[in-house]
C-alpha positions in Angstrom: -64.8 88.8 185.1 -67.5 86.2 184.4 -70.6 88.2 185.1 -73.7 88.4 182.8 -74.3 91.8 181.3 -77.8 92.9 180.2 -77.6 95.1 177.1 -81.0 94.5 175.4 -84.5 93.2 176.0 -83.5 89.6 175.4 -81.7 89.7 178.7 -84.7 91.0 180.4 -86.9 88.3 178.8 -84.5 85.6 180.0 -84.4 87.0 183.5 -88.1 87.4 183.8 -88.7 83.8 182.5 -86.3 82.5 185.2 -87.9 84.5 188.0 -91.4 83.4 186.9 -90.3 79.8 187.0 -88.8 79.9 190.5 -91.3 82.2 192.3 -95.1 82.4 191.9 -95.2 85.9 193.4 -92.7 87.2 190.8 -94.7 85.5 188.1 -97.8 87.3 189.4 -96.0 90.7 189.4 -94.7 90.1 185.9 -98.2 89.3 184.7 -99.5 92.6 185.9 -96.9 95.0 184.5 -97.0 96.2 181.0 -93.3 96.1 180.6 -90.2 95.3 182.5 -87.9 98.1 181.2 -84.3 97.8 180.2 -83.4 101.3 181.4 -79.9 101.0 179.9 -77.8 104.1 180.3 -74.3 105.1 179.3 -71.4 104.7 181.7 -68.6 107.1 182.5 -68.2 110.4 184.3 -71.4 112.1 183.1 -73.5 109.1 184.3 -72.1 109.4 187.8 -72.3 113.2 187.7 -76.0 112.8 186.9 -76.4 110.4 189.8 -74.9 112.9 192.2 -76.9 115.8 190.8 -80.1 113.8 191.2 -79.7 113.0 194.9 -82.4 114.5 197.1 -84.0 116.6 194.4 -87.0 116.0 192.1 -86.5 114.5 188.6 -87.6 117.8 187.1 -85.1 119.8 189.2 -82.3 117.4 188.4 -83.1 117.6 184.7 -83.0 121.4 184.8 -79.7 121.4 186.6 -78.2 118.9 184.2 -79.5 120.9 181.2 -77.8 124.0 182.5 -74.6 122.1 183.1 -74.6 120.6 179.6 -75.3 124.0 178.1 -72.3 125.4 180.0 -70.1 122.5 179.1 -69.7 121.4 182.8 -70.0 117.7 182.3 -66.4 116.6 182.0 -63.8 116.1 184.8 -61.6 118.8 183.3 -64.5 121.3 183.2 -65.5 120.6 186.7 -62.0 120.9 188.0 -61.3 124.2 186.2 -64.6 125.9 187.0 -65.0 128.1 190.0 -67.6 127.5 192.6 -69.7 130.4 191.5 -70.2 129.0 188.0 -71.1 125.6 189.4 -73.5 127.1 191.9 -75.1 129.1 189.1 -76.1 125.9 187.5 -78.2 125.1 190.6 -75.7 122.9 192.6 -75.5 123.1 196.3 -72.2 123.7 197.9 -72.1 120.0 199.1 -72.7 118.8 195.5 -70.0 121.1 194.2 -67.6 119.3 196.6 -68.9 115.9 195.6 -68.5 116.6 191.8 -65.0 118.0 192.4 -64.1 114.8 194.3 -65.5 112.8 191.4 -63.5 114.8 188.9 -60.4 114.3 190.9 -60.9 110.6 191.4 -59.4 109.7 188.0 -61.6 106.6 187.6 -60.8 104.1 184.9 -64.3 104.0 183.5 -63.5 101.5 180.8 -61.7 99.3 183.3 -64.8 99.2 185.5 -66.7 97.4 182.7 -64.6 94.3 183.3 -64.3 94.7 187.1 -66.4 92.4 189.4 -69.5 94.1 190.7 -68.4 94.0 194.3 -65.1 95.7 193.4 -67.0 98.3 191.3 -69.1 99.2 194.3 -66.1 99.3 196.7 -64.3 101.6 194.2 -67.2 104.0 193.7 -68.2 104.3 197.4 -64.7 105.4 198.2 -65.5 108.7 196.5 -67.3 111.3 198.6 -70.9 111.7 197.5 -71.3 108.2 196.1 -73.1 105.9 198.5 -73.9 102.2 198.1 -77.2 102.8 196.4 -75.7 105.1 193.8 -72.9 102.6 193.1 -75.4 99.7 192.8 -77.6 101.7 190.4 -74.5 102.5 188.3 -73.6 98.8 188.2 -77.2 97.9 187.3 -78.0 100.5 184.6 -74.7 101.9 183.4 -72.7 98.7 183.4 -75.7 96.4 182.8 -74.8 93.9 185.5 -77.5 91.2 185.7 -77.1 90.2 189.3 -76.9 93.3 191.4 -79.5 94.6 193.8 -80.2 97.8 195.7 -81.9 96.8 199.0 -81.7 100.3 200.4 -84.2 101.5 197.8 -87.5 102.5 199.4 -89.6 101.8 196.4 -88.1 98.3 196.1 -88.8 97.7 199.8 -92.4 98.8 199.6 -93.0 96.8 196.4 -91.6 93.7 198.1 -93.8 94.3 201.2 -96.9 94.4 199.0 -96.0 91.6 196.6 -94.9 89.2 199.4 -97.5 90.4 202.0 -94.9 91.3 204.5 -95.9 93.0 207.8 -93.5 95.9 207.1 -90.9 97.0 204.6 -87.8 94.7 204.7 -84.7 96.4 206.2 -81.8 96.6 203.8 -79.8 93.7 205.4 -82.7 91.4 205.5 -83.8 92.5 202.0 -80.3 91.7 200.7 -80.7 88.1 202.0 -84.2 87.8 200.6 -82.9 88.9 197.2 -80.4 86.1 197.1 -83.2 83.8 196.0 -83.5 85.8 192.7 -79.8 85.2 191.7 -78.5 85.2 189.1 -81.1 87.8 187.9 -81.3 90.2 190.8 -81.1 93.2 188.6 -84.2 91.9 186.7 -86.0 91.2 189.9 -85.3 94.9 190.9 -86.8 96.0 187.6 -89.9 93.8 188.1 -90.4 95.2 191.6 -90.1 98.8 190.4 -92.6 98.1 187.7 -94.9 96.3 190.1 -94.6 99.2 192.5 -96.1 101.6 189.9 -99.0 99.2 189.3 -99.6 98.7 193.1 -99.3 102.5 193.7 -102.0 103.2 191.1 -104.3 100.6 192.6 -103.8 101.4 196.3 -102.8 105.0 196.4 -99.5 104.5 198.1 -97.9 107.7 199.4 
């Protein structure tokens, strides 16, 4: 695999410099945000477990559930596979998420191998597991594997940020947004970080719901 991996703020700095050179609107967004964060996370089973737990619940609720799961030792494939549904539900998981986590536990993923797997193949592999959609797989590639050139066009905050920054009539649809993001290669992950950071600035200024 010959893909750039971002593991520190130097990679963010290189990416933002490139984006500012090629796009005045990106340069404007970068000038307004206090920081374009690294948001580096660990990879492996617990990272994907956390992504599934966090789906469709608030950050506070997800943190509470994950805290209970860690306290109960329910953060390994073995523990999930051996635990009965009652124990998993007691941590705050829905029945659907119990099914998803058991599917993940039974998938026997080669997490170390994913580090050297091309991004598209990573996304294909992960989305074959029930409960992991394209967005979750892209976020894992971006923040757990540190891939510099992956994007998540289905993310609503990214869509709204791009609408504001580029003065679009409406939020770009995922397919069109993916094409739009090609201009930010080979730093699409950094462009996503810029857009998320800009979204927070724009939201404060304009009161976006």
